[in-house]
Biotite code that builds the C-alpha atoms (Angstrom):
import biotite.structure as struc

atoms = struc.array([
    struc.Atom([-96.066, 52.575, -10.895], chain_id="A", res_id=1, res_name="MET", atom_name="CA", element="C"),
    struc.Atom([-99.222, 50.898, -7.998], chain_id="A", res_id=2, res_name="VAL", atom_name="CA", element="C"),
    struc.Atom([-99.471, 47.812, -8.883], chain_id="A", res_id=3, res_name="ARG", atom_name="CA", element="C"),
    struc.Atom([-95.717, 47.469, -9.244], chain_id="A", res_id=4, res_name="LYS", atom_name="CA", element="C"),
    struc.Atom([-94.939, 49.106, -5.980], chain_id="A", res_id=5, res_name="VAL", atom_name="CA", element="C"),
    struc.Atom([-98.126, 46.586, -4.324], chain_id="A", res_id=6, res_name="THR", atom_name="CA", element="C"),
    struc.Atom([-96.498, 43.678, -5.455], chain_id="A", res_id=7, res_name="ALA", atom_name="CA", element="C"),
    struc.Atom([-93.316, 44.024, -4.020], chain_id="A", res_id=8, res_name="ARG", atom_name="CA", element="C"),
    struc.Atom([-92.093, 42.096, -1.019], chain_id="A", res_id=9, res_name="PRO", atom_name="CA", element="C"),
    struc.Atom([-93.315, 44.127, 2.269], chain_id="A", res_id=10, res_name="GLY", atom_name="CA", element="C"),
    struc.Atom([-96.469, 44.563, 3.890], chain_id="A", res_id=11, res_name="TYR", atom_name="CA", element="C"),
    struc.Atom([-99.011, 45.034, 0.790], chain_id="A", res_id=12, res_name="THR", atom_name="CA", element="C"),
    struc.Atom([-98.061, 42.379, -0.704], chain_id="A", res_id=13, res_name="SER", atom_name="CA", element="C"),
    struc.Atom([-97.810, 39.920, 2.604], chain_id="A", res_id=14, res_name="ALA", atom_name="CA", element="C"),
    struc.Atom([-101.366, 40.790, 3.325], chain_id="A", res_id=15, res_name="VAL", atom_name="CA", element="C"),
    struc.Atom([-102.807, 40.610, -0.504], chain_id="A", res_id=16, res_name="GLY", atom_name="CA", element="C"),
    struc.Atom([-103.389, 43.876, -1.279], chain_id="A", res_id=17, res_name="THR", atom_name="CA", element="C"),
    struc.Atom([-105.091, 43.792, -4.830], chain_id="A", res_id=18, res_name="LYS", atom_name="CA", element="C"),
    struc.Atom([-105.039, 47.051, -6.652], chain_id="A", res_id=19, res_name="VAL", atom_name="CA", element="C"),
    struc.Atom([-108.548, 47.035, -8.596], chain_id="A", res_id=20, res_name="LEU", atom_name="CA", element="C"),
    struc.Atom([-107.682, 50.501, -10.492], chain_id="A", res_id=21, res_name="PHE", atom_name="CA", element="C"),
    struc.Atom([-104.810, 52.644, -10.938], chain_id="A", res_id=22, res_name="ALA", atom_name="CA", element="C"),
    struc.Atom([-105.645, 56.205, -12.945], chain_id="A", res_id=23, res_name="GLU", atom_name="CA", element="C"),
    struc.Atom([-104.209, 59.657, -12.601], chain_id="A", res_id=24, res_name="PRO", atom_name="CA", element="C"),
    struc.Atom([-105.704, 60.714, -9.013], chain_id="A", res_id=25, res_name="GLY", atom_name="CA", element="C"),
    struc.Atom([-107.562, 57.522, -8.271], chain_id="A", res_id=26, res_name="GLU", atom_name="CA", element="C"),
    struc.Atom([-107.035, 54.150, -7.317], chain_id="A", res_id=27, res_name="VAL", atom_name="CA", element="C"),
    struc.Atom([-108.950, 51.219, -6.163], chain_id="A", res_id=28, res_name="HIS", atom_name="CA", element="C"),
    struc.Atom([-107.323, 48.643, -3.789], chain_id="A", res_id=29, res_name="MET", atom_name="CA", element="C"),
    struc.Atom([-109.204, 45.243, -2.202], chain_id="A", res_id=30, res_name="GLU", atom_name="CA", element="C"),
    struc.Atom([-108.366, 42.350, 0.264], chain_id="A", res_id=31, res_name="LEU", atom_name="CA", element="C"),
    struc.Atom([-109.568, 39.402, 0.821], chain_id="A", res_id=32, res_name="GLU", atom_name="CA", element="C"),
    struc.Atom([-111.253, 38.241, 4.240], chain_id="A", res_id=33, res_name="HIS", atom_name="CA", element="C"),
    struc.Atom([-108.731, 36.511, 5.372], chain_id="A", res_id=34, res_name="ARG", atom_name="CA", element="C"),
    struc.Atom([-108.167, 34.993, 9.603], chain_id="A", res_id=35, res_name="GLN", atom_name="CA", element="C"),
    struc.Atom([-104.979, 36.417, 9.498], chain_id="A", res_id=36, res_name="ASP", atom_name="CA", element="C"),
    struc.Atom([-105.918, 39.984, 8.971], chain_id="A", res_id=37, res_name="LEU", atom_name="CA", element="C"),
    struc.Atom([-109.076, 40.070, 11.395], chain_id="A", res_id=38, res_name="LEU", atom_name="CA", element="C"),
    struc.Atom([-109.525, 41.148, 15.638], chain_id="A", res_id=39, res_name="GLN", atom_name="CA", element="C"),
    struc.Atom([-111.467, 38.710, 17.660], chain_id="A", res_id=40, res_name="PHE", atom_name="CA", element="C"),
    struc.Atom([-114.729, 39.741, 16.790], chain_id="A", res_id=41, res_name="SER", atom_name="CA", element="C"),
    struc.Atom([-113.962, 38.717, 12.905], chain_id="A", res_id=42, res_name="GLY", atom_name="CA", element="C"),
    struc.Atom([-113.789, 41.768, 11.430], chain_id="A", res_id=43, res_name="PHE", atom_name="CA", element="C"),
    struc.Atom([-110.976, 43.557, 9.853], chain_id="A", res_id=44, res_name="PHE", atom_name="CA", element="C"),
    struc.Atom([-108.259, 44.859, 11.979], chain_id="A", res_id=45, res_name="HIS", atom_name="CA", element="C"),
    struc.Atom([-108.535, 48.801, 12.210], chain_id="A", res_id=46, res_name="GLY", atom_name="CA", element="C"),
    struc.Atom([-104.344, 48.278, 11.863], chain_id="A", res_id=47, res_name="GLY", atom_name="CA", element="C"),
    struc.Atom([-105.211, 46.277, 8.491], chain_id="A", res_id=48, res_name="VAL", atom_name="CA", element="C"),
    struc.Atom([-107.564, 49.131, 7.408], chain_id="A", res_id=49, res_name="ILE", atom_name="CA", element="C"),
    struc.Atom([-105.793, 51.639, 7.943], chain_id="A", res_id=50, res_name="SER", atom_name="CA", element="C"),
    struc.Atom([-102.733, 50.250, 6.245], chain_id="A", res_id=51, res_name="GLY", atom_name="CA", element="C"),
    struc.Atom([-105.071, 49.571, 2.815], chain_id="A", res_id=52, res_name="LEU", atom_name="CA", element="C"),
    struc.Atom([-106.205, 53.876, 3.248], chain_id="A", res_id=53, res_name="ALA", atom_name="CA", element="C"),
    struc.Atom([-102.497, 54.683, 4.011], chain_id="A", res_id=54, res_name="ASP", atom_name="CA", element="C"),
    struc.Atom([-101.534, 52.359, 0.574], chain_id="A", res_id=55, res_name="HIS", atom_name="CA", element="C"),
    struc.Atom([-104.177, 53.942, -1.812], chain_id="A", res_id=56, res_name="ALA", atom_name="CA", element="C"),
    struc.Atom([-104.167, 57.165, -0.575], chain_id="A", res_id=57, res_name="ALA", atom_name="CA", element="C"),
    struc.Atom([-100.469, 57.165, -1.364], chain_id="A", res_id=58, res_name="GLY", atom_name="CA", element="C"),
    struc.Atom([-101.166, 55.226, -4.404], chain_id="A", res_id=59, res_name="GLY", atom_name="CA", element="C"),
    struc.Atom([-103.787, 57.799, -5.559], chain_id="A", res_id=60, res_name="ALA", atom_name="CA", element="C"),
    struc.Atom([-101.270, 60.640, -4.884], chain_id="A", res_id=61, res_name="VAL", atom_name="CA", element="C"),
    struc.Atom([-98.066, 59.021, -6.715], chain_id="A", res_id=62, res_name="THR", atom_name="CA", element="C"),
    struc.Atom([-100.294, 58.242, -9.924], chain_id="A", res_id=63, res_name="THR", atom_name="CA", element="C"),
    struc.Atom([-100.843, 61.960, -10.393], chain_id="A", res_id=64, res_name="ALA", atom_name="CA", element="C"),
    struc.Atom([-96.865, 62.679, -9.857], chain_id="A", res_id=65, res_name="LEU", atom_name="CA", element="C"),
    struc.Atom([-93.886, 62.830, -12.582], chain_id="A", res_id=66, res_name="SER", atom_name="CA", element="C"),
    struc.Atom([-92.873, 59.187, -13.945], chain_id="A", res_id=67, res_name="PRO", atom_name="CA", element="C"),
    struc.Atom([-90.413, 57.702, -11.406], chain_id="A", res_id=68, res_name="GLY", atom_name="CA", element="C"),
    struc.Atom([-91.676, 59.717, -7.994], chain_id="A", res_id=69, res_name="LYS", atom_name="CA", element="C"),
    struc.Atom([-93.641, 58.590, -5.082], chain_id="A", res_id=70, res_name="ILE", atom_name="CA", element="C"),
    struc.Atom([-95.543, 59.782, -2.280], chain_id="A", res_id=71, res_name="ALA", atom_name="CA", element="C"),
    struc.Atom([-95.366, 59.032, 1.159], chain_id="A", res_id=72, res_name="VAL", atom_name="CA", element="C"),
    struc.Atom([-97.509, 59.364, 4.101], chain_id="A", res_id=73, res_name="THR", atom_name="CA", element="C"),
    struc.Atom([-96.682, 61.957, 6.466], chain_id="A", res_id=74, res_name="ILE", atom_name="CA", element="C"),
    struc.Atom([-100.015, 62.419, 8.160], chain_id="A", res_id=75, res_name="ASP", atom_name="CA", element="C"),
    struc.Atom([-103.058, 59.588, 8.674], chain_id="A", res_id=76, res_name="LEU", atom_name="CA", element="C"),
    struc.Atom([-106.198, 59.704, 10.541], chain_id="A", res_id=77, res_name="HIS", atom_name="CA", element="C"),
    struc.Atom([-108.989, 56.942, 10.397], chain_id="A", res_id=78, res_name="VAL", atom_name="CA", element="C"),
    struc.Atom([-112.356, 57.322, 11.798], chain_id="A", res_id=79, res_name="ILE", atom_name="CA", element="C"),
    struc.Atom([-114.153, 53.820, 11.877], chain_id="A", res_id=80, res_name="PHE", atom_name="CA", element="C"),
    struc.Atom([-117.484, 53.555, 11.309], chain_id="A", res_id=81, res_name="SER", atom_name="CA", element="C"),
    struc.Atom([-120.103, 50.987, 12.711], chain_id="A", res_id=82, res_name="PRO", atom_name="CA", element="C"),
    struc.Atom([-118.872, 47.614, 11.468], chain_id="A", res_id=83, res_name="LEU", atom_name="CA", element="C"),
    struc.Atom([-120.322, 45.941, 8.739], chain_id="A", res_id=84, res_name="GLN", atom_name="CA", element="C"),
    struc.Atom([-120.218, 42.166, 7.569], chain_id="A", res_id=85, res_name="GLU", atom_name="CA", element="C"),
    struc.Atom([-118.785, 41.354, 4.049], chain_id="A", res_id=86, res_name="GLY", atom_name="CA", element="C"),
    struc.Atom([-116.094, 38.781, 2.235], chain_id="A", res_id=87, res_name="SER", atom_name="CA", element="C"),
    struc.Atom([-114.026, 41.907, 1.611], chain_id="A", res_id=88, res_name="GLU", atom_name="CA", element="C"),
    struc.Atom([-112.608, 45.146, 2.218], chain_id="A", res_id=89, res_name="SER", atom_name="CA", element="C"),
    struc.Atom([-111.962, 48.084, -0.579], chain_id="A", res_id=90, res_name="SER", atom_name="CA", element="C"),
    struc.Atom([-110.431, 51.139, -0.771], chain_id="A", res_id=91, res_name="GLN", atom_name="CA", element="C"),
    struc.Atom([-111.140, 54.080, -3.162], chain_id="A", res_id=92, res_name="LYS", atom_name="CA", element="C"),
    struc.Atom([-108.562, 57.049, -2.837], chain_id="A", res_id=93, res_name="GLN", atom_name="CA", element="C"),
    struc.Atom([-108.350, 60.273, -4.503], chain_id="A", res_id=94, res_name="GLU", atom_name="CA", element="C"),
    struc.Atom([-106.063, 62.784, -4.491], chain_id="A", res_id=95, res_name="ARG", atom_name="CA", element="C"),
    struc.Atom([-107.317, 66.367, -3.562], chain_id="A", res_id=96, res_name="PHE", atom_name="CA", element="C"),
    struc.Atom([-104.847, 69.673, -3.474], chain_id="A", res_id=97, res_name="LYS", atom_name="CA", element="C"),
])
């Protein structure tokens, strides 16, 4: 289900989100380092990082739900760590009770 939702037209497919791994309660996703996803200093824009975290977290919860059900985010808080250089951004999320 996570791969199907990610591939549909919309934000996640437009930014090139890739699902690397999806098992019950755990999802790994990745974005390529593209110029249109960066902020002025060449790092991923905070909104892009937040979007990846949001989608990965929702995907992790969705994998643990009954077939055909899907999770949506009702609250999201992101605390950014110091900037680091790299060619990709990845997100690993696990479902917590």
